[in-house]
C-alpha positions, 0 to 999 in steps of 0.5 A, a space after each residue: 500500500 505504501 509503495 503504491 502511494 509512493 509511486 502515485 506521488 512520484 507520478 503525480 507529485 510536483 515537477 522540479 526544474 531549474 528554470 521555467 521549462 517552456 515545455 516538459 510536463 507543461 505539454 501534458 498540462 496543456 492537453 489537460 487544459 484543452 480537455 477542461 475547455 472542451 467540457 466547461 466553456 464548450 458545454 456552456 456555449 452549446 447550451 442554446 440548442 436546448 433553449 426551445 425544448 426547455 421553454 416548451 417543456 416547462 412553459 417558460 419565457 426566454 428570459 426565465 430560461 436564460 437565467 440558467 446560464 446566467 446563474 451558472 456563469 455568475 457562480 463560476 466567475 463570482 466564486 473565482 476568489 474561492 478557487 484561488 484561495 483553495 488552490 493556494 491552500 490545497 494545491 491545483 490537483 485536488 481542487 480541479 478534481 473536486 470541481 470535475 466531480 461537481 460538474 458531472 454531478 450537477 449536469 446528470 442531476 439536471 436530467 431529473 429536474 421538474 422545474 426551471 427553479 431546480 435547474 437554477 440549482 443543478 446547472 446554475 449553482 452546482 455545475 457553475 461552482 465546478 466550472 470555477 474550481 476547474 478552469 482558473 487553476 488549470 489556466 494559472 498553472 499552464 501559465 507557470 509552465 511556460 514563459 517565452 511560448 506562453 501566448 502560443 501554447 495558451 492559444 492552442 490549448 484554449 481551442 478546446 472550447 472551439 472544437 467542442 462547440 463545432 462538434 457538440 452543436 450538431 452532435 447534441 442536436 441529433 442526440 437530443 432528437 433521438 433520445 430527448 434532452 434529459 438523457 442527453 444531459 446524462 451523456 454530457 455529465 458522464 463525459 464531463 467526468 474526464 475533468 477529474 482525470 485532467 485534474 490529477 495531471 496538473 502537477 505543481 511546478 517547483 523552480 529550484 535554481 542550480 547552486 553555483 558559485 557567483 562570479 565574485 566567488 569564482 574569481 576568488 577561487 581562481 586567484 587562490 594559490 595552488 598549494 592552498 587549494 590542495 591543502 584544503 582538499 587534503 585536509 578534508 575541507 570542502 573548498 567552500 570553507 577555504 573560500 569563506 575564510 579568504 572572504 573573512 580575511 578581507 578587511 571589514 568596514 565599508 565594503 561589507 556594509 555595501 555588500 549587505 543587499 547581497 546577504 538577503 536570501 531570495 527565499 525570504 523575500 518571497 515569503 510574504 507573497 507565498 503566504 498570501 492566499 488572495 491578493 487584494 492590493 491590486 484593487 489599489 492599482 489604476 491599471 488593474 482597475 481599468 483592466 477589470 472594468 474592461 473584463 466587466 463590460 466585455 463579458 456582456 458580449 461573450 455569451 449572448 450571441 452563442 445563446 441567441 444566434 440559432 434563434 435569430 437565424 431561424 426567425 429570419 427564415 432559415 431551417 432550424 437544423 441548418 441554423 444550428 450550423 451557425 454555432 459550428 461556423 462560429 466555432 471554426 472561425 474561433 479556432 483560427 482566431 485563437 491560433 492566429 492571436 497566439 502567433 501574433 503575440 509571440 511575434 513581439 513586434 506590437 505591445 500585446 495590450 494594443 493587439 487586444 484593444 484592436 480586437 475588442 474594437 472590431 468585435 464591437 462593430 461586428 456585434 452591430 452588424 448582427 442587428 442589420 444583416 438579413 438572410 443566411 449568408 449575412 449571418 454566416 459572415 457575421 458569425 465568422 468574424 465574431 468567432 475569429 475575434 472572440 478567439 482572439 479575445 477569449 484566449 488572451 484576456 486572462 493570460 494578459 494579466 501576466 504582462 507587466 502592463 497589468 499585474 505581472 506573472 508573479 502576482 497573476 496566481 493571486 490576482 486572477 481570482 479578483 479579476 474574474 470575480 469582477 467579471 461575474 456581475 456582467 456574466 449574470 446580467 448579460 443573457 437575462 438582459 438580452 432575454 428581456 429585450 427579446 421578450 419586449 421587442 419580439 425580435 432576437 436582434 435586440 439581444 445583440 444591442 446590449 452586447 455591442 454597448 458592453 463591448 464598446 465600453 470595454 474597449 474604452 476602459 482597455 484603452 485606459 490601462 496603459 495610461 493608468 500604468 505609466 501615470 499612477 504606478 511608475 513611482 512604485 515600479 521606479 522604486 523597485 528598479 532603484 533598489 535593483 540598481 543599488 544592489 547591482 552597484 553594491 555588487 560591482 563595488 564588492 567585486 572590485 574590492 575583492 579583485 584588489 585584495 586578490 592582487 594584494 594576496 598574490 603579491 
């Protein structure tokens, strides 16, 4: 039994590297993130195919049924700080595995509901909480395994959502027509159990730099007389002791005081950050607040189009089975969007936040086009453009937190929960707002107006992130740079002093 536990811990325990690997076990984590995307966002965005069935079975309106996804998205995003705290306290693996269990339980339980209110509990709360406990920890640990390739790998792994929409929309429609929507929910919930296996693959990464002599120590070692080096080894000393004795022989005083910054162990400097379970200090930073406002308003345009595009196409005269392919068209374009934005960001010629701003601005225009086009092909073109830009934005907005323009990679694991929590309010209001507009106007185009307005406001706040960063946070970051410069100057002075003393010893 003990041997089995030991082997399991060796296979699924932490991975140690001397630096960020940009690969290694990170590729397994990328595959796990791909599958998590398939069975979380892929299922959420395919839920629109059940809209008519739920309305007819329960005799409910568009707005009442749309609250199912709204509550699910709200719980998934509002409880993001809980996901961050649990991940930092217990680790990524148990949190994601428990989240996968909740997702499967909530989806299967939906098949036995008898009212929309019960679905608010099963899909909205239970499954929504499971989505929260799986998505954020997975994307966070994936960002830690990669540095130079982070944009490309995250974009490629996030295509799982797009592939899921492409496959699930026609497959679940056919399955629903064959066995009914209740048994289809049981099938989906069973497939979502794969997330438990994905959680077990999220091995935490530990960076342990190789122990090596500093440049100064190497110079001192090389400058020692040959007989001294032999003497230390023959007497059983490690050689490092002789090095320490030689350092202590250097005259004390001003030089040692200047060397004090080098005596602070780096582990001690990181203790306050590691002990934190949640970082709320980011709420004092203008760049993070502007970026959070962008996420808040842009989320209004993330879910409603997938929820209502099928009904909009059917209302314009397209056959319902043919209208379901609108989601597939959108999903294919989203795959290309996610892959292309990864290569553009990895290219590095344009600041990443400016690329994201351009995509958000174009998305706002496309949402306006949804309200004016007519016919199947007009909607198809809008779906292609929307899917492409959605792929750009969806695969970028959370990893963008790791950039220095927002919070940086060191603070991302602690700040991502706060950011997603702020998004939750728009996720709660978006689909019902669209449903109310549809019920009032009796026109599915009205659902896209709120999306366009929200995306436009998001573009405004995203444009303010960079000015807020350079205008309000420069003093804090300059102080950090000044401290680094002081340490570098102190180190250079110490090296010069050691070199002079070495010359004296030789002479």
